[in-house]
ROTORKE-138603 format. One record per residue: x, y, z of N, C-alpha, C in turn; residue number from 1. Coordinates in Angstrom, 1 decimal, padded with zeros to 4 digits. Each point is the difference from the previous one (the first is absolute). Example, Ala and Ser with C-alpha at 12.3 -4.5 7.8 and 13.67 -1.06 7.14 Angstrom:
+--------+--------+--------+--------+---------+--------+--------+--------+--------+------+
|  neast | nnorth |    nup | caeast | canorth |   caup |  ceast | cnorth |    cup | resi |
+--------+--------+--------+--------+---------+--------+--------+--------+--------+------+
|  013.2 | -005.7 |  007.8 | -000.9 |   001.2 |  000.0 |  000.9 |  001.2 |  000.0 |    1 |
| -000.4 |  001.1 | -000.7 |  000.9 |   001.1 |  000.0 | -000.8 |  001.1 |  000.8 |    2 |
+--------+--------+--------+--------+---------+--------+--------+--------+--------+------+
END
This chain:
+--------+--------+--------+--------+---------+--------+--------+--------+--------+------+
|  neast | nnorth |    nup | caeast | canorth |   caup |  ceast | cnorth |    cup | resi |
+--------+--------+--------+--------+---------+--------+--------+--------+--------+------+
|  067.9 |  099.8 |  076.6 |  001.3 |   000.1 |  000.7 |  001.1 |  000.4 | -001.0 |    1 |
|  000.0 | -000.6 | -001.2 |  001.1 |   000.3 | -001.0 | -000.2 |  001.5 | -000.5 |    2 |
| -001.2 |  000.4 | -000.1 | -000.3 |   001.4 | -000.4 |  000.6 |  001.0 |  001.0 |    3 |
| -000.2 | -000.3 |  001.2 |  000.5 |   001.0 |  001.0 |  001.5 |  000.0 |  000.1 |    4 |
|  000.6 | -001.2 | -000.3 |  001.5 |   000.0 |  000.0 |  000.5 |  000.8 | -001.2 |    5 |
| -000.7 | -000.1 | -001.1 |  000.4 |   000.8 | -001.2 | -000.2 |  001.5 |  000.3 |    6 |
| -001.1 |  000.3 |  000.6 | -000.2 |   001.4 |  000.3 |  001.1 |  000.6 |  001.0 |    7 |
|  000.3 | -000.8 |  001.0 |  001.1 |   000.4 |  000.9 |  001.3 |  000.1 | -000.7 |    8 |
|  000.3 | -000.9 | -000.9 |  001.3 |   000.1 | -000.8 |  000.0 |  001.2 | -000.9 |    9 |
| -001.1 |  000.3 | -000.6 | -000.1 |   001.2 | -000.9 |  000.2 |  001.3 |  000.9 |   10 |
| -000.6 |  000.0 |  001.1 |  000.1 |   001.2 |  000.9 |  001.5 |  000.2 |  000.5 |   11 |
|  000.6 | -001.1 |  000.3 |  001.4 |   000.0 |  000.4 |  000.9 |  000.5 | -001.1 |   12 |
| -000.2 | -000.5 | -001.2 |  000.7 |   000.4 | -001.2 | -000.2 |  001.5 | -000.3 |   13 |
| -001.3 |  000.4 |  000.1 | -000.3 |   001.5 | -000.3 |  000.7 |  000.8 |  001.1 |   14 |
|  000.0 | -000.4 |  001.2 |  000.7 |   000.8 |  001.1 |  001.5 |  000.1 | -000.3 |   15 |
|  000.6 | -001.1 | -000.4 |  001.4 |   000.0 | -000.3 |  000.4 |  000.9 | -001.2 |   16 |
| -000.9 | -000.1 | -001.0 |  000.3 |   000.8 | -001.2 | -000.2 |  001.5 |  000.4 |   17 |
| -001.0 |  000.4 |  000.7 | -000.2 |   001.3 |  000.5 |  001.2 |  000.5 |  000.8 |   18 |
|  000.4 | -000.8 |  000.9 |  001.2 |   000.4 |  000.9 |  001.2 |  000.2 | -000.8 |   19 |
|  000.3 | -000.9 | -000.9 |  001.2 |   000.1 | -000.9 | -000.1 |  001.2 | -000.9 |   20 |
| -001.1 |  000.3 | -000.5 | -000.2 |   001.2 | -000.9 |  000.3 |  001.3 |  000.9 |   21 |
| -000.6 |  000.0 |  001.2 |  000.3 |   001.1 |  000.9 |  001.4 |  000.2 |  000.3 |   22 |
|  000.8 | -001.0 |  000.2 |  001.4 |   000.1 |  000.2 |  000.7 |  000.6 | -001.2 |   23 |
| -000.3 | -000.5 | -001.2 |  000.6 |   000.5 | -001.2 | -000.3 |  001.4 | -000.2 |   24 |
| -001.3 |  000.4 |  000.2 | -000.4 |   001.4 | -000.1 |  000.7 |  000.9 |  000.9 |   25 |
|  000.1 | -000.4 |  001.3 |  000.7 |   000.8 |  001.0 |  001.5 |  000.2 | -000.4 |   26 |
|  000.6 | -001.1 | -000.5 |  001.4 |   000.1 | -000.4 |  000.2 |  001.0 | -001.2 |   27 |
| -000.9 | -000.1 | -001.0 |  000.1 |   000.8 | -001.2 | -000.3 |  001.5 |  000.4 |   28 |
| -001.0 |  000.2 |  000.8 | -000.3 |   001.4 |  000.4 |  001.1 |  000.6 |  000.9 |   29 |
|  000.6 | -000.8 |  000.9 |  001.1 |   000.5 |  000.8 |  001.2 |  000.3 | -000.8 |   30 |
|  000.3 | -000.8 | -001.0 |  001.2 |   000.2 | -000.8 | -000.3 |  001.3 | -000.9 |   31 |
| -001.2 |  000.2 | -000.5 | -000.3 |   001.2 | -000.8 |  000.2 |  001.2 |  000.9 |   32 |
| -000.5 |  000.0 |  001.2 |  000.1 |   001.1 |  000.9 |  001.4 |  000.4 |  000.3 |   33 |
|  000.9 | -001.0 |  000.2 |  001.4 |   000.2 |  000.3 |  000.6 |  000.7 | -001.2 |   34 |
| -000.3 | -000.5 | -001.2 |  000.6 |   000.7 | -001.3 | -000.6 |  001.4 | -000.1 |   35 |
| -001.3 |  000.2 |  000.2 | -000.6 |   001.3 |  000.0 |  000.7 |  001.0 |  000.9 |   36 |
|  000.2 | -000.5 |  001.3 |  000.6 |   000.9 |  001.0 |  001.4 |  000.4 | -000.4 |   37 |
|  000.8 | -001.0 | -000.6 |  001.4 |   000.3 | -000.4 |  000.0 |  001.0 | -001.2 |   38 |
| -001.0 | -000.2 | -000.9 |  000.0 |   000.9 | -001.1 | -000.4 |  001.4 |  000.4 |   39 |
| -001.0 |  000.1 |  000.9 | -000.4 |   001.3 |  000.5 |  001.1 |  000.7 |  000.7 |   40 |
|  000.7 | -000.8 |  000.9 |  001.1 |   000.5 |  000.8 |  001.1 |  000.5 | -000.9 |   41 |
|  000.3 | -000.7 | -001.1 |  001.2 |   000.4 | -000.8 | -000.4 |  001.1 | -001.0 |   42 |
| -001.2 |  000.0 | -000.6 | -000.2 |   000.9 | -001.1 | -001.1 |  001.1 |  000.3 |   43 |
| -000.8 | -000.2 |  001.0 | -001.1 |   001.0 |  000.1 |  000.0 |  000.8 |  001.3 |   44 |
|  001.0 | -000.2 |  000.9 |  000.0 |   000.8 |  001.2 |  000.7 |  001.3 | -000.3 |   45 |
| -000.5 |  001.0 |  000.8 |  000.6 |   001.4 | -000.1 |  000.8 |  000.3 |  001.2 |   46 |
|  001.3 |  000.3 | -000.1 |  000.8 |   000.3 |  001.2 |  000.1 | -001.1 |  001.0 |   47 |
| -000.3 |  000.3 |  001.2 |  000.1 |  -001.0 |  001.1 | -001.4 | -000.7 |  000.3 |   48 |
| -000.8 |  000.0 | -001.0 | -001.4 |  -000.5 |  000.1 |  000.1 | -001.6 |  000.1 |   49 |
| -000.8 | -000.6 |  000.9 |  000.0 |  -001.4 |  000.1 | -000.9 | -000.6 | -001.2 |   50 |
|  000.1 | -001.3 | -000.2 | -000.8 |  -000.6 | -001.0 | -001.5 |  000.1 |  000.3 |   51 |
| -000.4 | -000.1 |  001.2 | -001.4 |   000.1 |  000.4 | -000.5 |  001.4 | -000.2 |   52 |
|  000.8 |  001.0 |  000.3 | -000.3 |   001.4 | -000.3 | -000.2 |  000.3 | -001.5 |   53 |
|  000.9 | -000.6 | -000.7 |  000.0 |   000.1 | -001.5 | -001.3 | -000.6 | -000.6 |   54 |
| -000.4 | -001.2 |  000.5 | -001.2 |  -000.6 | -000.4 | -001.2 |  000.8 |  000.3 |   55 |
| -000.1 |  000.6 |  001.2 | -001.1 |   000.9 |  000.4 |  000.0 |  001.2 | -000.9 |   56 |
|  001.1 |  000.6 | -000.3 |  000.1 |   001.2 | -000.8 | -000.5 | -000.3 | -001.4 |   57 |
|  000.4 | -001.2 | -000.6 | -000.4 |  -000.4 | -001.3 | -001.5 | -000.2 | -000.1 |   58 |
| -000.5 | -000.7 |  001.1 | -001.5 |  -000.2 |  000.0 | -000.7 |  001.3 |  000.0 |   59 |
|  000.5 |  001.0 |  000.8 | -000.6 |   001.3 |  000.1 |  000.0 |  000.7 | -001.4 |   60 |
|  001.2 |  000.0 | -000.6 |  000.1 |   000.6 | -001.3 | -000.9 | -000.6 | -001.0 |   61 |
| -000.1 | -001.3 |  000.0 | -001.0 |  -000.7 | -000.9 | -001.4 |  000.4 |  000.3 |   62 |
| -000.4 |  000.1 |  001.2 | -001.3 |   000.4 |  000.4 | -000.3 |  001.4 | -000.4 |   63 |
|  001.0 |  000.9 |  000.1 | -000.2 |   001.4 | -000.4 | -000.1 |  000.1 | -001.5 |   64 |
|  000.7 | -000.7 | -000.7 | -000.1 |   000.0 | -001.5 | -001.4 | -000.5 | -000.4 |   65 |
| -000.5 | -001.0 |  000.7 | -001.3 |  -000.6 | -000.4 | -001.1 |  001.1 |  000.4 |   66 |
|  000.2 |  000.7 |  001.1 | -001.0 |   001.0 |  000.4 |  000.0 |  001.1 | -001.1 |   67 |
|  001.1 |  000.4 | -000.5 |  000.1 |   001.1 | -001.0 | -000.7 | -000.5 | -001.3 |   68 |
|  000.2 | -001.2 | -000.4 | -000.6 |  -000.5 | -001.2 | -001.5 | -000.3 |  000.1 |   69 |
| -000.6 |  000.0 |  001.2 | -001.4 |  -000.2 |  000.1 | -000.4 | -001.1 |  000.9 |   70 |
|  000.9 | -000.5 |  000.7 | -000.3 |  -001.1 |  001.0 |  000.1 | -001.4 | -000.5 |   71 |
| -000.1 | -000.9 |  001.0 |  000.1 |  -001.4 | -000.3 | -001.4 | -000.5 | -000.6 |   72 |
|  000.1 | -000.9 | -000.9 | -001.2 |  -000.6 | -000.6 | -000.1 | -001.4 |  000.6 |   73 |
| -001.1 | -000.4 |  000.5 | -000.2 |  -001.3 |  000.6 | -000.8 | -000.9 | -000.9 |   74 |
+--------+--------+--------+--------+---------+--------+--------+--------+--------+------+
END
């Protein structure tokens, strides 16, 4: 009986730790994305281009450069 209570307590603690880690990760990633969007919007957009359009353009330019150099290495 005592062993099963310990197992249940450990599972509860593990679930709480995992949930809290996920909350922290979501907050950190969300904050980074906001900063990234502001940076792109302020410094990397061309003309009336939106931040999303600028991101897509930058991804395409990066892809094109990699294709010229010989492709991606996995």
